[in-house]
C-alpha positions as CSV (number, residue, x, y, z in Angstrom):
1,M,96.6,106.3,98.8
2,A,100.3,105.7,97.7
3,S,101.3,103.4,94.9
4,R,102.8,100.9,97.4
5,E,99.4,100.3,99.1
6,H,98.0,99.8,95.6
7,L,100.6,97.4,95.2
8,A,100.2,95.5,97.9
9,R,96.4,95.2,97.7
10,N,96.5,94.1,94.5
11,L,99.2,91.9,94.6
12,K,97.6,89.9,97.5
13,R,94.3,90.1,95.8
14,L,95.2,88.5,92.1
15,R,97.5,86.1,94.0
16,T,95.0,84.7,96.0
17,A,92.5,84.7,93.0
18,K,94.9,82.4,91.1
19,G,95.3,80.2,94.0
20,L,98.9,80.9,94.5
21,S,100.5,80.8,97.9
22,Q,103.4,83.6,98.3
23,E,106.0,80.6,97.7
24,A,104.5,79.7,94.6
25,L,104.1,83.3,93.4
26,A,107.9,83.7,94.0
27,D,109.2,80.7,92.2
28,A,107.1,81.7,89.1
29,A,108.9,85.1,89.3
30,G,112.2,83.8,90.3
31,I,112.1,86.0,93.8
32,D,112.5,85.3,97.3
33,R,108.9,84.3,99.0
34,T,109.9,86.8,101.8
35,Y,110.2,89.4,99.4
36,V,106.5,88.6,98.0
37,S,105.4,89.1,101.8
38,A,107.3,92.2,102.3
39,L,105.5,94.2,99.3
40,E,102.0,92.6,100.6
41,R,102.8,94.3,103.9
42,R,104.0,97.3,102.4
43,K,107.6,97.2,103.6
44,Y,109.5,97.1,100.6
45,S,109.1,99.2,96.9
46,L,110.3,97.6,93.7
47,S,112.0,98.0,90.5
48,I,110.2,98.4,87.2
49,D,111.9,95.0,86.2
50,R,110.8,93.3,89.3
51,L,107.0,94.8,88.7
52,D,107.4,93.1,85.3
53,Q,108.6,89.7,86.5
54,I,105.4,89.7,88.8
55,A,103.1,90.7,86.4
56,L,104.1,88.1,84.0
57,S,103.7,85.5,86.8
58,L,100.3,86.7,87.6
59,G,99.0,86.7,84.0
60,V,98.4,90.8,84.3
61,E,99.7,94.0,82.5
62,P,102.3,95.4,84.7
63,H,100.0,98.8,85.3
64,V,97.1,96.5,86.8
65,L,99.1,95.8,89.9
66,L,99.3,99.3,90.5
67,M,95.5,100.8,89.7
68,P,93.4,102.0,92.8
69,V,91.3,99.4,94.5
70,P,88.8,100.0,97.4
71,P,90.2,98.3,100.4
72,A,88.9,94.8,101.0
73,S,87.0,94.6,104.4
74,E,89.3,92.2,106.1
75,D,92.3,94.6,105.4
């Protein structure tokens, strides 16, 4: 599984676990909501700087967003 897919799954999982909408996460990270959506749909990759911004906004270390996780049943 590619890093982009790990990122997409982890981003959505962590965002929803914290009760954040895509817009709320985007606001906290200083990025556009459509960018969050595109990341969750595996349409975009991101820079290390953006990875840091998103991780900080989610309260996790950046590597957590790239860790392999089993697919969710609804994916």
